MDTraj code that builds the backbone (N, CA, C; nanometers):
import mdtraj as md
import numpy as np

residues = "MET SER GLU ALA LYS LEU ASP PRO ARG GLY GLN PRO ALA GLY ASP VAL VAL ARG TRP THR CYS PRO HIS GLY LEU HIS ALA GLY LYS GLY CYS GLY ALA CYS TYR HIS ALA SER ALA GLU ALA ASP PRO ALA LEU PRO LEU TRP ARG ILE ALA VAL TRP PHE THR THR GLU ARG PRO VAL PRO ILE ARG VAL LEU LYS ASP VAL ARG ARG HIS GLY ARG ARG PHE ALA LEU ASP GLN PRO SER THR PRO LEU VAL TYR LEU LEU SER GLY GLN ALA ARG ALA ALA THR SER ALA GLU ALA VAL ALA GLY LEU VAL GLY PHE LEU LEU GLY ASN ARG ASN ILE VAL ASP ALA PHE ILE VAL THR GLU ILE ARG ALA VAL SER SER TRP GLN ARG".split()
xyz = np.array([
    [0.1856, 4.2099, -1.3895],
    [0.1994, 4.0836, -1.4592],
    [0.2818, 4.1076, -1.5848],
    [0.3729, 4.0161, -1.6103],
    [0.4522, 4.0183, -1.7320],
    [0.4168, 3.8940, -1.8117],
    [0.3876, 3.9122, -1.9394],
    [0.3565, 3.7975, -2.0236],
    [0.3985, 3.8246, -2.1668],
    [0.4227, 3.7160, -2.2401],
    [0.4611, 3.7282, -2.3801],
    [0.4223, 3.6022, -2.4542],
    [0.3724, 3.6206, -2.5748],
    [0.3530, 3.5100, -2.6673],
    [0.4778, 3.5095, -2.7549],
    [0.5412, 3.3953, -2.7637],
    [0.6666, 3.3869, -2.8365],
    [0.6404, 3.3454, -2.9800],
    [0.6932, 3.4233, -3.0709],
    [0.6757, 3.3999, -3.2135],
    [0.8042, 3.3391, -3.2680],
    [0.7953, 3.2249, -3.3382],
    [0.9168, 3.1630, -3.3911],
    [0.9943, 3.2538, -3.4868],
    [0.9289, 3.3551, -3.5416],
    [0.9978, 3.4471, -3.6335],
    [1.0727, 3.5562, -3.5578],
    [1.0584, 3.5592, -3.4265],
    [1.1300, 3.6579, -3.3465],
    [1.0361, 3.7527, -3.2750],
    [1.0945, 3.8317, -3.1857],
    [1.0201, 3.9294, -3.1068],
    [1.0782, 4.0674, -3.1318],
    [0.9995, 4.1709, -3.1028],
    [1.0536, 4.3060, -3.1104],
    [1.1723, 4.3196, -3.0141],
    [1.2672, 4.4045, -3.0489],
    [1.3896, 4.4211, -2.9700],
    [1.3612, 4.4517, -2.8233],
    [1.2610, 4.5356, -2.7964],
    [1.2268, 4.5695, -2.6581],
    [1.1826, 4.4485, -2.5780],
    [1.1067, 4.3592, -2.6409],
    [1.0622, 4.2378, -2.5728],
    [1.1788, 4.1429, -2.5475],
    [1.2703, 4.1349, -2.6420],
    [1.3870, 4.0483, -2.6244],
    [1.4680, 4.0948, -2.5046],
    [1.4918, 4.2248, -2.4942],
    [1.5679, 4.2789, -2.3809],
    [1.4931, 4.2539, -2.2509],
    [1.3637, 4.2785, -2.2500],
    [1.2817, 4.2614, -2.1296],
    [1.2822, 4.1174, -2.0797],
    [1.2931, 4.0206, -2.1711],
    [1.2884, 3.8798, -2.1348],
    [1.4256, 3.8133, -2.1370],
    [1.5312, 3.8922, -2.1235],
    [1.6662, 3.8371, -2.1158],
    [1.7058, 3.8253, -1.9688],
    [1.7512, 3.7074, -1.9291],
    [1.7888, 3.6838, -1.7896],
    [1.9259, 3.7455, -1.7610],
    [1.9682, 3.7493, -1.6351],
    [2.0979, 3.8090, -1.6012],
    [2.2171, 3.7386, -1.6661],
    [2.1957, 3.6178, -1.7175],
    [2.3046, 3.5427, -1.7808],
    [2.3049, 3.5594, -1.9325],
    [2.2206, 3.6512, -1.9824],
    [2.2192, 3.6837, -2.1249],
    [2.1360, 3.5914, -2.2112],
    [2.0538, 3.5064, -2.1508],
    [1.9720, 3.4124, -2.2272],
    [1.8261, 3.4563, -2.2264],
    [1.7561, 3.4286, -2.3348],
    [1.6135, 3.4600, -2.3402],
    [1.5400, 3.3641, -2.2474],
    [1.4492, 3.4169, -2.1672],
    [1.3764, 3.3381, -2.0682],
    [1.3050, 3.2189, -2.1312],
    [1.2518, 3.2366, -2.2497],
    [1.1802, 3.1289, -2.3166],
    [1.2693, 3.0141, -2.3596],
    [1.3996, 3.0367, -2.3651],
    [1.4952, 2.9308, -2.3991],
    [1.5443, 2.8587, -2.2741],
    [1.5234, 2.9220, -2.1570],
    [1.5649, 2.8619, -2.0314],
    [1.7077, 2.8946, -1.9948],
    [1.7368, 2.8810, -1.8654],
    [1.8703, 2.9083, -1.8145],
    [1.8958, 2.8185, -1.6938],
    [1.9928, 2.7309, -1.7081],
    [2.0276, 2.6419, -1.5986],
    [2.0771, 2.7171, -1.4765],
    [2.1531, 2.8238, -1.4979],
    [2.2051, 2.9027, -1.3850],
    [2.0904, 2.9685, -1.3071],
    [1.9893, 3.0189, -1.3778],
    [1.8737, 3.0790, -1.3099],
    [1.7955, 2.9720, -1.2331],
    [1.7854, 2.8526, -1.2905],
    [1.7164, 2.7429, -1.2219],
    [1.7876, 2.7092, -1.0914],
    [1.9188, 2.6928, -1.0965],
    [1.9950, 2.6584, -0.9765],
    [1.9936, 2.7727, -0.8755],
    [1.9976, 2.8968, -0.9234],
    [1.9943, 3.0122, -0.8334],
    [1.8618, 3.0201, -0.7589],
    [1.7530, 2.9797, -0.8235],
    [1.6219, 2.9883, -0.7584],
    [1.6090, 2.8909, -0.6417],
    [1.6896, 2.7847, -0.6420],
    [1.6846, 2.6868, -0.5332],
    [1.7348, 2.7458, -0.4023],
    [1.8262, 2.8414, -0.4121],
    [1.8850, 2.9019, -0.2925],
    [1.8644, 3.0529, -0.2926],
    [1.7540, 3.0971, -0.3490],
    [1.7284, 3.2412, -0.3638],
    [1.7050, 3.3071, -0.2276],
    [1.7446, 3.4307, -0.2218],
    [1.7255, 3.5135, -0.1025],
    [1.5754, 3.5271, -0.0757],
    [1.5298, 3.4966, 0.0455],
    [1.3866, 3.5087, 0.0761],
    [1.3347, 3.6517, 0.0663],
    [1.4246, 3.7485, 0.0586],
    [1.3819, 3.8879, 0.0442],
    [1.3437, 3.9220, -0.0999],
    [1.3801, 3.8357, -0.1949],
    [1.3447, 3.8600, -0.3355],
    [1.1953, 3.8377, -0.3563],
    [1.1395, 3.9012, -0.4584],
    [0.9971, 3.8798, -0.4879],
    [0.9681, 3.7324, -0.5201],
    [0.8505, 3.6875, -0.4810],
    [0.8038, 3.5541, -0.5158],
    [0.7199, 3.5661, -0.6422],
    [0.7559, 3.4911, -0.7434],
    [0.6873, 3.4958, -0.8720],
    [0.6046, 3.3702, -0.8909],
    [0.4833, 3.3879, -0.9396],
    [0.4018, 3.2764, -0.9887],
    [0.4239, 3.2741, -1.1389],
    [0.4691, 3.1608, -1.1891],
    [0.5156, 3.1524, -1.3273],
    [0.4357, 3.0469, -1.4028],
    [0.4105, 3.0750, -1.5298],
    [0.3455, 2.9780, -1.6177],
    [0.4177, 2.9801, -1.7522],
    [0.4455, 2.8615, -1.8027],
    [0.5139, 2.8458, -1.9311],
    [0.4361, 2.7427, -2.0117],
    [0.3879, 2.7841, -2.1280],
    [0.3216, 2.6924, -2.2190],
    [0.4237, 2.6483, -2.3227],
    [0.4246, 2.5188, -2.3526],
    [0.5185, 2.4696, -2.4530],
    [0.4562, 2.3533, -2.5294],
    [0.5149, 2.3265, -2.6449],
    [0.4709, 2.2148, -2.7276],
    [0.5840, 2.1119, -2.7352],
    [0.5454, 1.9891, -2.7634],
    [0.6415, 1.8808, -2.7805],
    [0.6074, 1.8041, -2.9074],
    [0.7038, 1.7253, -2.9525],
    [0.6792, 1.6420, -3.0696],
    [0.6099, 1.5113, -3.0316],
    [0.6366, 1.4655, -2.9082],
    [0.5777, 1.3402, -2.8599],
    [0.5022, 1.3665, -2.7311],
    [0.4007, 1.2859, -2.7032],
    [0.3260, 1.3026, -2.5784],
    [0.4145, 1.2771, -2.4561],
    [0.3885, 1.3510, -2.3494],
    [0.4546, 1.3290, -2.2217],
    [0.3687, 1.2289, -2.1449],
    [0.4282, 1.1184, -2.0990],
    [0.3486, 1.0184, -2.0268],
    [0.2825, 1.0765, -1.9006],
    [0.1653, 1.0285, -1.8691],
    [0.0904, 1.0774, -1.7527],
    [0.1725, 1.0607, -1.6248],
    [0.2450, 0.9519, -1.6126],
    [0.3279, 0.9292, -1.4942],
    [0.4296, 1.0419, -1.4771],
    [0.4870, 1.0872, -1.5866],
    [0.5843, 1.1965, -1.5817],
    [0.5163, 1.3263, -1.5390],
    [0.3953, 1.3499, -1.5892],
    [0.3220, 1.4702, -1.5494],
    [0.3052, 1.4747, -1.3975],
    [0.2754, 1.3619, -1.3379],
    [0.2558, 1.3549, -1.1932],
    [0.3881, 1.3634, -1.1174],
    [0.4945, 1.3074, -1.1729],
    [0.6249, 1.3049, -1.1058],
    [0.6861, 1.4431, -1.0872],
    [0.6517, 1.5385, -1.1700],
    [0.7098, 1.6728, -1.1596],
    [0.6819, 1.7320, -1.0224],
    [0.5679, 1.7057, -0.9663],
    [0.5331, 1.7585, -0.8336],
    [0.6268, 1.7072, -0.7246],
    [0.6906, 1.5961, -0.7466],
    [0.7789, 1.5362, -0.6456],
    [0.9149, 1.6041, -0.6373],
    [0.9435, 1.6949, -0.7250],
    [1.0735, 1.7623, -0.7241],
    [1.0875, 1.8603, -0.6084],
    [0.9785, 1.8887, -0.5383],
    [0.9842, 1.9732, -0.4210],
    [1.0075, 2.1202, -0.4480],
    [0.9836, 2.1653, -0.5682],
    [1.0086, 2.3046, -0.6029],
    [0.8795, 2.3800, -0.6330],
    [0.7661, 2.3254, -0.5926],
    [0.6360, 2.3873, -0.6192],
    [0.6076, 2.4006, -0.7687],
    [0.6473, 2.3001, -0.8457],
    [0.6228, 2.2993, -0.9888],
    [0.5134, 2.1988, -1.0205],
    [0.4381, 2.2271, -1.1255],
    [0.3348, 2.1355, -1.1735],
    [0.3396, 2.1340, -1.3260],
    [0.3206, 2.0175, -1.3827],
    [0.3166, 2.0028, -1.5281],
    [0.1811, 1.9441, -1.5633],
    [0.1062, 2.0173, -1.6433],
    [-0.0288, 1.9766, -1.6808],
    [-0.0434, 1.9803, -1.8318],
    [-0.1435, 1.9084, -1.8785],
    [-0.1748, 1.9095, -2.0209],
    [-0.3147, 1.9659, -2.0393],
    [-0.3224, 2.0878, -2.0969],
    [-0.4553, 2.1397, -2.1304],
    [-0.5205, 2.0472, -2.2341],
    [-0.6358, 2.0793, -2.2771],
    [-0.7107, 1.9908, -2.3667],
    [-0.6487, 1.9749, -2.5055],
    [-0.5525, 2.0575, -2.5395],
    [-0.4907, 2.0506, -2.6719],
    [-0.3781, 1.9473, -2.6735],
    [-0.3779, 1.8551, -2.7685],
    [-0.2712, 1.7546, -2.7736],
    [-0.1332, 1.8183, -2.7941],
    [-0.0346, 1.7630, -2.7253],
    [0.1059, 1.8025, -2.7350],
    [0.1338, 1.9466, -2.6912],
    [0.0394, 2.0064, -2.6172],
    [0.0600, 2.1374, -2.5553],
    [0.0573, 2.1156, -2.4047],
    [0.1571, 2.1715, -2.3371],
    [0.1699, 2.1505, -2.1928],
    [0.1870, 2.2833, -2.1214],
    [0.1527, 2.2816, -1.9927],
    [0.1661, 2.3989, -1.9073],
    [0.2520, 2.3602, -1.7882],
    [0.3664, 2.4258, -1.7753],
    [0.4522, 2.4100, -1.6592],
    [0.4330, 2.5339, -1.5743],
    [0.3968, 2.5147, -1.4490],
    [0.3733, 2.6289, -1.3614],
    [0.4470, 2.6068, -1.2302],
    [0.4673, 2.7162, -1.1594],
    [0.5354, 2.7048, -1.0317],
    [0.5587, 2.8400, -0.9683],
    [0.6337, 2.8371, -0.8601],
    [0.6703, 2.9589, -0.7892],
    [0.8215, 2.9600, -0.7723],
    [0.8781, 3.0804, -0.7781],
    [1.0222, 3.0947, -0.7575],
    [1.0520, 3.2358, -0.7115],
    [1.1569, 3.2492, -0.6331],
    [1.2048, 3.3813, -0.5929],
    [1.3128, 3.4239, -0.6907],
    [1.2992, 3.5454, -0.7399],
    [1.3965, 3.5989, -0.8358],
    [1.3822, 3.7508, -0.8381],
    [1.4864, 3.8178, -0.8836],
    [1.4841, 3.9636, -0.8897],
    [1.3900, 4.0149, -0.9989],
    [1.3803, 3.9424, -1.1111],
    [1.2991, 3.9883, -1.2241],
    [1.2116, 3.8749, -1.2770],
    [1.1113, 3.9129, -1.3539],
    [1.0246, 3.8131, -1.4165],
    [1.1027, 3.7277, -1.5158],
    [1.1960, 3.7885, -1.5883],
    [1.2764, 3.7136, -1.6859],
    [1.3583, 3.6060, -1.6162],
    [1.4170, 3.6399, -1.5035],
    [1.4977, 3.5441, -1.4279],
    [1.4102, 3.4298, -1.3751],
    [1.2899, 3.4618, -1.3281],
    [1.1981, 3.3608, -1.2762],
    [1.1552, 3.2643, -1.3871],
    [1.1181, 3.3172, -1.5027],
    [1.0751, 3.2325, -1.6140],
    [1.1926, 3.1508, -1.6669],
    [1.3093, 3.2138, -1.6814],
    [1.4271, 3.1413, -1.7303],
    [1.4609, 3.0245, -1.6390],
    [1.4413, 3.0430, -1.5087],
    [1.4661, 2.9348, -1.4148],
    [1.3669, 2.8212, -1.4286],
    [1.2406, 2.8535, -1.4498],
    [1.1394, 2.7492, -1.4667],
    [1.1642, 2.6700, -1.5949],
    [1.1957, 2.7392, -1.7040],
    [1.2277, 2.6692, -1.8285],
    [1.3601, 2.5937, -1.8110],
    [1.4503, 2.6486, -1.7307],
    [1.5755, 2.5792, -1.6991],
    [1.5521, 2.4454, -1.6315],
    [1.4432, 2.4345, -1.5555],
    [1.4049, 2.3066, -1.4960],
    [1.3852, 2.2017, -1.6054],
    [1.3182, 2.2394, -1.7143],
    [1.2991, 2.1451, -1.8255],
    [1.4320, 2.1087, -1.8897],
    [1.5192, 2.2079, -1.9057],
    [1.6500, 2.1808, -1.9661],
    [1.7313, 2.0836, -1.8806],
    [1.7241, 2.1016, -1.7506],
    [1.8013, 2.0177, -1.6604],
    [1.7406, 1.8807, -1.6365],
    [1.6200, 1.8610, -1.6812],
    [1.5504, 1.7336, -1.6607],
    [1.5000, 1.6806, -1.7938],
    [1.5917, 1.6526, -1.8827],
    [1.5548, 1.6052, -2.0170],
    [1.4803, 1.4730, -2.0135],
    [1.4823, 1.4026, -1.8998],
    [1.4034, 1.2807, -1.8891],
    [1.2539, 1.3113, -1.8860],
    [1.2178, 1.4362, -1.8554],
    [1.0771, 1.4770, -1.8533],
    [1.0313, 1.5096, -1.9950],
    [1.1045, 1.5988, -2.0601],
    [1.0732, 1.6402, -2.1972],
    [1.2055, 1.6585, -2.2697],
    [1.2275, 1.5798, -2.3742],
    [1.3571, 1.5899, -2.4411],
    [1.3651, 1.7046, -2.5407],
    [1.2565, 1.7377, -2.6055],
    [1.2552, 1.8491, -2.7008],
    [1.1242, 1.9251, -2.6839],
    [1.1337, 2.0574, -2.6779],
    [1.0143, 2.1384, -2.6576],
    [1.0356, 2.2764, -2.7181],
    [0.9236, 2.3440, -2.7437],
    [0.9249, 2.4820, -2.7920],
    [0.8308, 2.5617, -2.7041],
    [0.8842, 2.6626, -2.6367],
    [0.8037, 2.7483, -2.5506],
    [0.7240, 2.8440, -2.6389],
    [0.5937, 2.8516, -2.6143],
    [0.5069, 2.9359, -2.6968],
    [0.4541, 3.0579, -2.6228],
    [0.4468, 3.0493, -2.4893],
    [0.3955, 3.1617, -2.4120],
    [0.4534, 3.1553, -2.2715],
    [0.4835, 3.2724, -2.2166],
    [0.5388, 3.2814, -2.0810],
    [0.4626, 3.3879, -2.0027],
    [0.4527, 3.3649, -1.8714],
    [0.3831, 3.4605, -1.7855],
    [0.4448, 3.4541, -1.6464],
    [0.4607, 3.5717, -1.5848],
    [0.5102, 3.5793, -1.4461],
    [0.4345, 3.6899, -1.3742],
    [0.3848, 3.6565, -1.2554],
    [0.3119, 3.7512, -1.1723],
    [0.3831, 3.7580, -1.0385],
    [0.4183, 3.8781, -0.9968],
    [0.4886, 3.8952, -0.8707],
    [0.3902, 3.8983, -0.7547],
    [0.4288, 3.8294, -0.6491],
    [0.3504, 3.8324, -0.5249],
    [0.4139, 3.9302, -0.4277],
    [0.4985, 4.0144, -0.4792],
    [0.5773, 4.1098, -0.3997],
    [0.4855, 4.2060, -0.3263],
    [0.5048, 4.2173, -0.1973],
    [0.4268, 4.3104, -0.1157],
    [0.5193, 4.4213, -0.0686],
    [0.4870, 4.5437, -0.1000],
    [0.5705, 4.6567, -0.0555],
    [0.5007, 4.7336, 0.0517],
])
top = md.Topology()
chain = top.add_chain()
for i, resn in enumerate(residues, 1):
    res = top.add_residue(resn, chain, resSeq=i)
    for name in ("N", "CA", "C"):
        top.add_atom(name, md.element.get_by_symbol(name[0]), res)
traj = md.Trajectory(xyz[None], top)
C-alpha cells in the first residue's frame, strides 16, 4: 500500500519523487494524461484501488455525488461525516501508484462541473497485482 498525507507546506523530496507521475506532475495535483491513459490501459498492468480525500470551499450537491458513479469508470464520490471533506475512490490500471492516483485526481480536473476548486489532503493506492 502506498499512502501520503499532503501538507500544504510541502513534502520531503523523496515523497515528491515517489508521487510524481510519468508526465512530471504530482499525483495529488492530478494529471489529465494519466486519467485518459487509464481509460485504455493495458489489462496486464496492475489494478489499483485508489482513494483520494479532498476539501472544497462549497458543498458538493448530493445529486453530483451520485452522478459520479454513472461515468462508468468504477469511481465513487462520498462525503464522510466532516463538512466539505470528500472521498473519491475507484479502480484503475496503471504501472505505478503515482500514475493511478494522478489519473483519479485527473478525473476531477477534467470534470470541473463536479468540483470546481479542491485541495487534495490525502492519497492512497493499493495494488491488486497478483504475481
